[in-house]
Backbone as CSV, one residue per row, in Angstrom:
resi,resn,N_x,N_y,N_z,CA_x,CA_y,CA_z,C_x,C_y,C_z
1,UNK,-21.016,34.069,18.561,-20.600,32.745,18.997,-19.442,32.271,18.123
2,UNK,-18.403,31.772,18.759,-17.224,31.295,18.050,-17.524,29.984,17.332
3,UNK,-16.889,29.839,16.214,-17.031,28.615,15.417,-16.047,27.581,15.939
4,UNK,-16.549,26.423,16.331,-15.665,25.359,16.817,-15.101,24.575,15.634
5,UNK,-13.925,23.959,15.817,-13.376,23.123,14.747,-14.333,22.004,14.333
6,UNK,-15.032,21.418,15.300,-15.963,20.323,14.982,-17.127,20.830,14.133
7,UNK,-17.667,21.998,14.480,-18.767,22.569,13.706,-18.299,22.941,12.304
8,UNK,-17.128,23.549,12.215,-16.572,23.907,10.905,-16.365,22.652,10.061
9,UNK,-15.815,21.594,10.653,-15.574,20.346,9.923,-16.882,19.739,9.431
10,UNK,-17.903,19.769,10.252,-19.204,19.220,9.849,-19.767,19.990,8.660
11,UNK,-19.671,21.295,8.717,-20.202,22.115,7.631,-19.403,21.946,6.343
12,UNK,-18.097,21.831,6.465,-17.244,21.606,5.293,-17.512,20.226,4.711
13,UNK,-17.584,19.228,5.577,-17.854,17.864,5.109,-19.184,17.790,4.374
14,UNK,-20.202,18.391,4.924,-21.523,18.392,4.284,-21.455,19.029,2.908
15,UNK,-20.761,20.155,2.815,-20.629,20.848,1.532,-19.883,19.986,0.514
16,UNK,-18.741,19.419,0.913,-17.948,18.613,-0.023,-18.709,17.364,-0.446
17,UNK,-19.386,16.725,0.497,-20.189,15.538,0.134,-21.207,15.905,-0.948
18,UNK,-21.859,17.039,-0.774,-22.882,17.467,-1.742,-22.245,17.837,-3.086
19,UNK,-21.218,18.670,-3.057,-20.601,19.158,-4.295,-19.877,18.061,-5.073
20,UNK,-19.257,17.129,-4.362,-18.491,16.065,-5.018,-19.289,14.766,-5.143
21,UNK,-20.558,14.814,-4.771,-21.438,13.638,-4.841,-20.826,12.430,-4.125
22,UNK,-20.375,12.649,-2.903,-19.773,11.577,-2.102,-20.887,10.830,-1.373
23,UNK,-20.918,9.535,-1.548,-21.938,8.711,-0.892,-21.739,8.710,0.623
24,UNK,-22.844,8.655,1.339,-22.786,8.630,2.805,-22.007,7.425,3.328
25,UNK,-22.019,6.332,2.576,-21.344,5.117,3.036,-19.962,4.904,2.403
26,UNK,-19.376,5.960,1.837,-18.044,5.864,1.240,-17.009,5.716,2.364
27,UNK,-16.397,4.545,2.507,-15.473,4.321,3.619,-14.152,5.084,3.480
28,UNK,-13.832,5.537,2.288,-12.582,6.270,2.061,-12.685,7.743,2.437
29,UNK,-13.893,8.249,2.510,-14.089,9.669,2.774,-14.121,9.923,4.278
30,UNK,-13.027,10.479,4.784,-12.932,10.817,6.203,-12.471,12.259,6.327
31,UNK,-12.442,12.731,7.527,-11.997,14.114,7.765,-10.482,14.252,7.694
32,UNK,-9.785,13.127,7.525,-8.319,13.166,7.488,-7.739,12.685,6.159
33,UNK,-8.597,12.311,5.213,-8.112,11.861,3.911,-7.698,13.084,3.081
34,UNK,-6.648,12.915,2.275,-6.227,13.995,1.390,-7.261,14.129,0.278
35,UNK,-7.970,15.227,0.288,-9.096,15.436,-0.629,-8.658,15.585,-2.081
36,UNK,-7.428,16.030,-2.298,-6.916,16.209,-3.657,-6.375,14.899,-4.210
37,UNK,-5.579,14.190,-3.407,-4.991,12.922,-3.850,-6.060,11.889,-4.175
38,UNK,-7.170,11.944,-3.458,-8.241,10.964,-3.659,-9.289,11.426,-4.663
39,UNK,-9.157,12.661,-5.149,-10.063,13.162,-6.180,-11.379,13.738,-5.674
40,UNK,-11.524,13.876,-4.367,-12.758,14.466,-3.848,-12.837,15.963,-4.150
41,UNK,-11.689,16.621,-4.213,-11.643,18.041,-4.563,-10.845,18.231,-5.835
42,UNK,-11.340,19.115,-6.684,-10.592,19.555,-7.854,-10.617,21.079,-7.845
43,UNK,-10.056,21.693,-8.857,-9.936,23.151,-8.849,-11.296,23.852,-8.801
44,UNK,-12.284,23.323,-9.497,-13.610,23.946,-9.479,-14.284,23.805,-8.123
45,UNK,-14.122,22.654,-7.495,-14.715,22.442,-6.182,-14.031,23.311,-5.130
46,UNK,-12.734,23.546,-5.286,-12.020,24.423,-4.349,-12.575,25.839,-4.430
47,UNK,-12.822,26.306,-5.636,-13.402,27.646,-5.796,-14.765,27.698,-5.113
48,UNK,-15.594,26.703,-5.357,-16.917,26.658,-4.722,-16.787,26.577,-3.205
49,UNK,-15.814,25.812,-2.717,-15.598,25.687,-1.280,-15.188,27.017,-0.667
50,UNK,-14.286,27.738,-1.315,-13.855,29.023,-0.761,-15.014,30.017,-0.704
51,UNK,-15.847,30.025,-1.725,-17.029,30.892,-1.723,-17.966,30.474,-0.597
52,UNK,-18.174,29.182,-0.459,-19.052,28.662,0.599,-18.536,29.062,1.984
53,UNK,-17.249,28.900,2.218,-16.670,29.242,3.521,-16.856,30.729,3.807
54,UNK,-16.623,31.542,2.788,-16.770,32.980,2.986,-18.220,33.373,3.246
55,UNK,-19.143,32.793,2.493,-20.550,33.168,2.633,-21.222,32.501,3.829
56,UNK,-20.963,31.222,4.047,-21.644,30.477,5.105,-20.989,30.655,6.469
57,UNK,-19.660,30.693,6.479,-18.947,30.758,7.747,-18.363,32.137,8.038
58,UNK,-18.389,33.020,7.048,-17.904,34.377,7.256,-16.405,34.493,7.422
59,UNK,-15.669,33.553,6.831,-14.210,33.548,6.946,-13.607,33.562,5.548
60,UNK,-12.685,34.488,5.310,-12.016,34.564,4.013,-10.879,33.555,3.931
61,UNK,-10.772,32.926,2.783,-9.673,32.002,2.505,-8.657,32.761,1.663
62,UNK,-7.419,32.777,2.111,-6.372,33.496,1.383,-5.640,32.546,0.444
63,UNK,-4.832,33.120,-0.438,-3.999,32.302,-1.313,-3.044,31.447,-0.476
64,UNK,-2.525,32.014,0.605,-1.618,31.264,1.479,-2.329,30.046,2.077
65,UNK,-3.609,30.195,2.417,-4.382,29.067,2.951,-4.455,27.931,1.938
66,UNK,-4.647,28.286,0.683,-4.787,27.269,-0.359,-3.523,26.426,-0.512
67,UNK,-2.377,27.005,-0.172,-1.108,26.290,-0.287,-0.639,25.701,1.045
68,UNK,-1.391,25.946,2.101,-1.079,25.375,3.410,-1.370,23.880,3.338
69,UNK,-0.480,23.057,3.864,-0.664,21.598,3.791,-1.947,21.149,4.497
70,UNK,-2.407,21.925,5.464,-3.639,21.570,6.176,-4.868,21.676,5.272
71,UNK,-4.776,22.434,4.195,-5.925,22.629,3.320,-6.281,21.367,2.531
72,UNK,-5.529,20.307,2.685,-5.772,19.062,1.945,-6.807,18.155,2.612
73,UNK,-7.146,18.425,3.880,-8.101,17.572,4.588,-9.222,18.415,5.192
74,UNK,-10.332,17.790,5.470,-11.447,18.494,6.109,-11.021,19.005,7.483
75,UNK,-10.347,18.163,8.254,-9.891,18.574,9.584,-8.932,19.755,9.498
76,UNK,-8.056,19.726,8.527,-7.102,20.820,8.348,-7.770,22.111,7.923
77,UNK,-8.712,22.007,7.003,-9.452,23.192,6.560,-10.214,23.794,7.739
78,UNK,-10.846,22.935,8.528,-11.576,23.408,9.708,-10.633,24.115,10.672
79,UNK,-9.437,23.584,10.838,-8.442,24.217,11.701,-8.073,25.599,11.182
80,UNK,-7.791,25.691,9.890,-7.459,26.984,9.284,-8.591,27.991,9.468
81,UNK,-9.799,27.543,9.217,-10.956,28.437,9.298,-11.179,28.940,10.715
82,UNK,-11.096,28.044,11.675,-11.345,28.466,13.063,-10.215,29.375,13.554
83,UNK,-8.995,29.143,13.125,-7.899,30.060,13.472,-8.145,31.430,12.862
84,UNK,-8.585,31.459,11.621,-8.848,32.734,10.936,-10.015,33.449,11.595
85,UNK,-11.031,32.713,12.018,-12.193,33.319,12.661,-11.789,33.986,13.976
86,UNK,-10.846,33.386,14.686,-10.394,33.942,15.961,-9.567,35.205,15.727
87,UNK,-8.711,35.157,14.699,-7.837,36.298,14.399,-8.607,37.441,13.751
88,UNK,-9.702,37.077,13.048,-10.488,38.105,12.378,-9.995,38.475,11.083
């Protein structure tokens, strides 16, 4: 079964909320906020996120992905992941 962008975003959001201790009622935390500029992601959380994506979603994150501007938001990461899942 193919991974949808919405499913990928939900799984990424859940992981980041847990790892970064983001409150459920945090109004600033959205799928389109820049996770680095707002401090939700740091270098250690990115490493944990890449491992999580590889293990949970079965998609490898490349160095190029990390520098892709889409990697700054949950929606963008989900887009990258679902594109990679389709390409294999």
